[in-house]
C-alpha positions in Angstrom: 0.3 0.3 -0.1 1.1 3.3 -0.4 2.8 5.6 1.9 -0.6 8.1 3.3 1.4 10.1 5.1 3.5 11.2 2.6 0.7 11.4 0.4 -0.9 13.7 2.9 2.3 16.1 3.7 3.0 15.9 -0.2 -0.4 15.9 -2.4 0.8 17.5 -5.2 3.9 15.7 -5.9 2.6 12.7 -4.5 -0.7 13.0 -6.9 2.0 14.1 -10.0 3.3 10.8 -9.6 0.5 8.3 -9.1 -1.0 10.1 -12.6 2.1 9.2 -14.2 0.6 5.9 -13.4 -3.2 6.5 -15.3 -4.9 7.6 -11.6 -7.3 10.0 -12.9 -8.3 13.0 -11.0 -11.2 12.2 -9.4 -10.0 9.5 -7.3 -7.3 12.1 -6.5 -9.9 14.4 -5.2 -11.3 11.5 -3.6 -8.4 11.1 -1.9 -7.7 14.8 -0.8 -12.0 14.9 0.4 -11.0 11.5 2.4 -7.9 13.0 4.1 -9.8 15.9 5.0 -12.8 14.2 6.4 -10.9 12.1 8.6 -8.7 14.5 9.3 -11.8 16.6 11.0 -13.0 13.7 12.6 -10.3 13.3 14.1 -10.0 16.6 15.6 -13.1 16.7 16.8 -12.9 13.4 18.3 -9.7 14.7 20.2 -11.9 17.8 21.6 -14.0 16.0 23.0 -11.5 13.3 24.7 -9.6 16.5 26.1 -13.1 18.0 27.3 -13.4 14.7 29.1 -10.0 14.4 30.3 -9.9 18.1 32.1 -13.5 17.2 33.7 -12.4 13.5 35.1 -9.5 15.5 36.6 -11.9 17.6 38.8 -13.7 15.3 40.6 -10.5 14.9 42.9 -10.3 18.4 43.0 -14.6 18.6 43.9 -14.1 16.7 46.3 -11.3 17.9 48.3 -13.2 20.9 48.4 -16.6 19.4 49.3 -18.2 20.4 46.4 -21.1 18.7 44.9 -20.9 16.4 41.6 -24.0 15.8 40.3 -23.8 18.7 37.8 -20.2 17.8 37.0 -20.7 13.9 36.3 -24.2 14.4 34.3 -21.7 16.6 32.1 -19.1 13.7 32.0 -21.4 11.3 31.1 -23.1 13.5 28.5 -20.2 14.1 27.2 -18.9 10.1 27.1 -22.2 9.9 25.3 -21.3 12.4 22.9 -18.6 11.3 22.2 -19.6 7.4 20.3 -21.1 8.7 17.0 -17.1 11.0 16.7 -15.6 7.6 17.3 -18.3 6.1 15.0 -17.5 9.1 12.4 -13.7 9.0 12.8 -13.6 4.9 12.5 -15.3 5.0 9.0 -13.5 8.0 7.6 -10.6 5.7 8.5 -11.7 2.3 6.9 -13.1 4.6 3.4 -9.5 6.2 3.3 -7.9 2.4 3.8 -10.7 1.1 1.7 -9.6 3.3 -1.2 -5.6 3.3 -0.5 -5.4 -0.6 -1.2 -6.9 0.3 -4.6 -4.6 2.6 -5.3 -1.3 1.9 -7.6 2.4 2.4 -5.8 4.1 5.2 -6.8 6.9 4.6 -9.9 10.4 5.9 -9.5 11.3 8.7 -10.5 13.4 7.6 -13.4 10.5 5.5 -14.8 9.7 7.1 -18.5 6.4 8.5 -19.2 4.1 6.7 -21.4 0.8 5.6 -21.9 1.2 2.1 -22.8 3.4 -1.2 -24.1 4.2 1.2 -27.2 5.7 3.8 -25.6 8.5 1.0 -23.4 11.9 1.8 -23.3 14.0 -0.8 -25.4 17.5 -0.6 -23.5 19.0 -3.3 -25.6 19.4 -6.3 -27.4 21.0 -9.8 -27.2 21.8 -12.4 -29.4 20.9 -11.8 -33.2 17.7 -13.4 -34.2 18.4 -16.6 -36.8 17.9 -16.3 -40.5 15.9 -19.0 -41.9 15.9 -20.4 -45.6 12.4 -21.2 -45.0 9.1 -19.7 -43.6 9.6 -20.2 -39.9 6.3 -21.4 -38.3 4.4 -20.6 -34.9 4.4 -23.0 -32.6 0.8 -24.4 -32.9 1.6 -25.4 -36.4 4.6 -26.8 -35.0 2.5 -28.5 -32.1 0.5 -29.9 -34.9 3.3 -31.6 -36.9 5.4 -33.4 -33.6 2.2 -34.1 -31.5 3.6 -31.9 -28.4 0.1 -29.9 -27.9 -3.3 -31.0 -27.5 -5.5 -28.0 -27.7 -9.0 -30.2 -28.7 -7.8 -32.5 -25.3 -7.0 -29.2 -23.1 -10.7 -27.5 -24.3 -12.6 -31.0 -23.8 -10.9 -31.5 -20.1 -11.6 -28.3 -19.2 -12.2 -25.7 -21.5 -10.6 -22.3 -23.7 -6.9 -21.5 -23.0 -5.8 -25.0 -21.2 -4.0 -27.7 -23.1 -1.9 -31.0 -22.5 1.3 -30.9 -23.7 2.2 -34.9 -24.5 5.8 -36.6 -25.0 8.8 -34.8 -25.9 7.2 -31.2 -25.1 6.0 -32.5 -21.2 9.8 -34.0 -20.3 11.0 -30.2 -22.2 8.2 -28.4 -19.6 9.9 -30.3 -17.3 13.8 -29.9 -18.2 12.8 -26.2 -18.1 11.6 -26.3 -14.6 14.3 -28.0 -13.4 16.7 -25.8 -15.3 15.4 -22.8 -14.2 15.5 -24.2 -10.6 18.8 -25.4 -10.6 20.4 -22.2 -12.2 18.0 -19.6 -9.8 19.7 -22.0 -6.9 23.0 -21.4 -8.0 22.7 -17.6 -7.8 21.5 -18.2 -4.0 18.1 -18.5 -4.4 16.6 -21.1 -1.6 14.3 -23.5 -3.6 11.1 -23.8 -1.6 7.6 -25.8 -3.1 4.9 -23.5 -1.8 0.7 -24.3 -1.2 -1.0 -23.5 -4.6 -3.9 -21.9 -3.1 -3.0 -19.1 -0.8 -5.8 -17.2 1.8 -7.4 -13.5 1.3 -5.1 -11.9 3.6 -2.2 -12.8 1.8 -3.3 -11.8 -1.7 -3.8 -8.3 -0.2 -0.7 -8.3 0.8 0.9 -8.5 -2.7 -2.0 -6.5 -4.7 -4.1 -8.9 -5.9 -6.5 -8.3 -3.7 -8.6 -5.7 -3.5 -8.6 -4.9 -7.0 -7.9 -7.8 -8.9 -10.4 -10.6 -7.2 -11.9 -10.9 -10.9 -8.9 -12.1 -12.4 -8.5 -14.9 -9.7 -10.0 -18.4 -9.3 -11.5 -18.6 -6.0 -12.2 -21.9 -4.1 -16.4 -21.5 -3.5 -17.1 -22.0 -0.1 -13.4 -21.5 1.1 -11.4 -18.3 1.8 -8.7 -19.4 -0.6 -7.6 -18.9 -4.2 -6.2 -20.8 -6.9 -2.4 -18.4 -6.6 -2.2 -16.5 -10.1 2.1 -16.0 -9.2 4.3 -18.0 -6.7 5.1 -14.1 -6.2 1.6 -14.4 -3.6 3.3 -17.6 -1.4 7.1 -16.7 -1.7 6.6 -12.7 -0.8 4.1 -13.7 2.1 6.6 -16.4 4.0 6.9 -13.2 6.3 4.1 -12.1 6.3 3.5 -9.6 9.4 7.1 -10.7 10.6 10.2 -8.7 11.9 13.7 -10.2 10.1 17.1 -9.1 11.6 18.9 -6.8 9.8 21.2 -10.0 9.2 18.9 -11.9 7.1 18.4 -9.8 5.0 18.6 -10.4 1.7 16.2 -13.7 2.0 16.2 -15.1 -2.0 13.6 -17.5 -2.5 12.8 -19.5 -5.7 10.0 -21.7 -6.3 8.1 -23.4 -9.5 4.7 -23.5 -9.2 1.9 -23.5 -11.9 -0.1 -20.1 -11.9 -4.0 -19.9 -12.6 -5.4 -16.5 -14.2 -8.6 -15.7 -15.4 -7.2 -13.6 -17.9 -10.5 -11.1 -17.3 -9.3 -8.5 -19.7 -8.0 -10.5 -22.6 -11.1 -11.2 -24.6 -9.6 -11.5 -28.4 -6.3 -11.5 -27.5 -3.7 -14.3 -28.3 -6.5 -17.0 -29.0 -4.3 -19.4 -31.0 -1.7 -21.1 -29.4 -0.5 -21.2 -25.4 0.7 -17.5 -25.1 -1.9 -16.6 -22.8 -3.3 -19.4 -21.3 -5.7 -19.8 -17.6 -2.9 -22.0 -16.1 0.5 -22.0 -17.1 4.1 -23.2 -15.2 6.2 -20.3 -13.9 9.6 -20.0 -12.2 9.5 -17.4 -10.0 12.0 -15.3 -8.2 11.2 -13.0 -5.0 14.2 -10.9 -2.8 12.9 -9.7 0.7 15.8 -6.7 0.9 17.1 -4.0 2.8 15.7 -0.4 1.8 19.5 0.5 0.7 20.4 -2.4 -1.3 17.3 -3.4 -3.3 18.4 -1.9 -6.3 21.3 -3.9 -6.4 19.4 -6.9 -5.9 16.8 -5.6 -8.8 19.9 -5.5 -11.1 21.2 -8.8 -10.0 17.5 -10.8 -11.0 17.8 -8.9 -14.5 21.0 -10.4 -14.5 20.1 -13.7 -13.9 16.9 -14.1 -15.8 18.6 -12.7 -18.8 21.6 -15.0 -18.6 19.1 -18.1 -18.6 17.6 -16.7 -21.6 21.4 -16.4 -23.1 22.5 -19.8 -22.1 19.2 -21.3 -24.1 20.3 -19.4 -27.5 17.2 -17.1 -27.3 17.0 -14.2 -28.9 15.8 -11.2 -26.6 15.6 -7.5 -25.4 15.5 -5.7 -22.6 12.9 -3.4 -22.2 12.3 -0.7 -19.4 8.1 -0.4 -18.9 6.7 3.1 -18.8 4.3 4.6 -16.5 1.3 3.6 -17.8 2.4 -0.2 -18.2 3.8 -0.8 -14.5 1.9 -3.7 -13.2 -0.1 -2.4 -10.0 2.3 -2.9 -7.4 5.6 -2.4 -9.2 7.8 0.8 -8.8 10.4 -0.1 -11.5 10.3 -3.0 -14.3 12.4 -4.6 -16.2 10.7 -6.7 -19.1 12.5 -9.6 -20.8 11.3 -9.9 -24.4 11.8 -12.9 -26.5 11.7 -13.4 -30.1 9.5 -15.6 -31.8 10.4 -16.2 -35.5 7.1 -17.7 -36.1 5.1 -15.0 -35.1 8.0 -11.8 -36.0 7.9 -10.2 -33.0 9.1 -10.0 -29.2 6.6 -11.3 -26.6 7.1 -10.9 -23.1 8.6 -13.8 -20.9 9.8 -12.7 -18.0 8.9 -9.4 -15.7 11.3 -8.5 -13.3 9.7 -5.7 -10.3 10.6 -3.6 -7.7 7.9 -2.5 -5.5 10.1 -1.0 -2.9 8.4 -1.1 0.5 4.5 -1.2 -1.4 3.7 -4.7 -0.2 5.8 -4.3 2.6 3.5 -1.8 4.1 0.6 -4.2 3.2 2.1 -7.3 4.1 3.7 -6.1 7.7 7.1 -7.1 6.8 9.9 -5.4 8.7 12.9 -6.1 9.6 14.9 -4.9 12.5 17.1 -1.5 12.0 18.6 -0.9 15.3 16.0 -0.2 18.2 13.1 0.9 15.4 11.2 -1.6 13.0 11.3 -0.5 9.1 9.7 -1.6 6.2 11.9 -4.0 4.2 11.4 -3.9 0.0 10.4 -6.7 -1.8 11.2 -7.8 -5.5 9.7 -10.4 -8.1 10.9 -11.8 -10.9 10.4 -14.3 -13.5 13.2 -16.9 -14.5 11.1 -17.9 -16.6 7.8 -18.5 -18.0 8.0 -22.0 -18.5 5.6 -22.3 -21.2 6.6 -18.9 -23.5 10.0 -20.4 -23.0 9.1 -23.9 -24.7 7.1 -22.0 -27.5 10.3 -19.8 -28.3 12.3 -22.6 -28.7 9.8 -24.2 -30.5 10.1 -21.5 -33.0 13.7 -20.6 -32.7 15.0 -24.4 -33.2 12.9 -25.6 -35.9 13.6 -27.1 -39.0 12.5 -26.9 -42.4 10.8 -30.8 -41.8 8.8 -29.2 -38.6 11.6 -31.1 -36.5 12.8 -29.1 -33.3 16.1 -29.4 -32.1 16.8 -29.0 -28.1 19.1 -26.3 -26.8 22.3 -27.8 -25.5 22.3 -26.8 -21.7 18.9 -29.0 -21.8 20.1 -32.2 -22.9 21.2 -33.3 -19.9 17.6 -32.7 -18.5 16.2 -34.7 -21.6 
């Protein structure tokens, strides 16, 4: 959650940063109104409390002086009764502000470029030259049909659209990629965890999926449980409402999970193939870092995901997201986009984000800094999205007869 004290004390500056991320003027006006209402409610309540304390102190004085306390007691009782609606008003004002604040995205870093959408993201560099084919490269769904790798029809039969079944060598390649990603992350110092694939609402609120993005989640009927949209949720919330020692930072974690998303806002997008599925596999990196060190950890995570793509021999580009394309919780995000020759375009395969203290404030993740507790910074990133990596291998390593080579680093896993 955003720092409400900073927002209140630096409203114009904070508003400009939120507008960079697409927060509209009406929402900012509503925030300002709620701040004023809460301030007025608290002021009225504090005045009533001060009067109550002042009158209560007179009881001893009246008794010492032998005065009748009947009238004083009536005033104290009346003031106490009058405080009840004031307390309720203050509580309602605070709840209204907190509720709206939960739906406000994180402040973008100052260096995040201006822009409305993905068309205005900034390409930083390209790594590896795309292969020149002496034949027309096929898209992954055509290659899947030739090789019997992906069964889309039976995926739909078993569930519904945007589900698929991997068969034979494709299933083995999926497993090989998961193992390769986890091994690489472990070698870089990330602890491997196997976590629940369902989390409760408090955890999803901690990382920012709830309440704003409930429509994109699969909820378990009759339970306070949701299928996770990413391993970022359980990995980050491992330390929900905990205080870490400064010496323990950074905490580096990695884990494989399936991810479940309704893709509520993607109607008509990527309807063919496996680019956008309701269920997909991903290996995630999560870091809980000291605020002074989170930029350093961020660069390490970007480099780690980049190294994996380079090791696989997959051409990709590194992109800085503009304010309008930045995710809800992110203060800064670097995307890695892999080259898909069948589509003749780069497609996102990893997003690495620094959320600063946004998630930590929601999830109450702190560390002991001397005598006081401070919020940590949390970071997350894909290393990598497994299904999209499989697609990239299919398209980049295809032969003219439709057969597919396996990258050298994966052969020991196959």
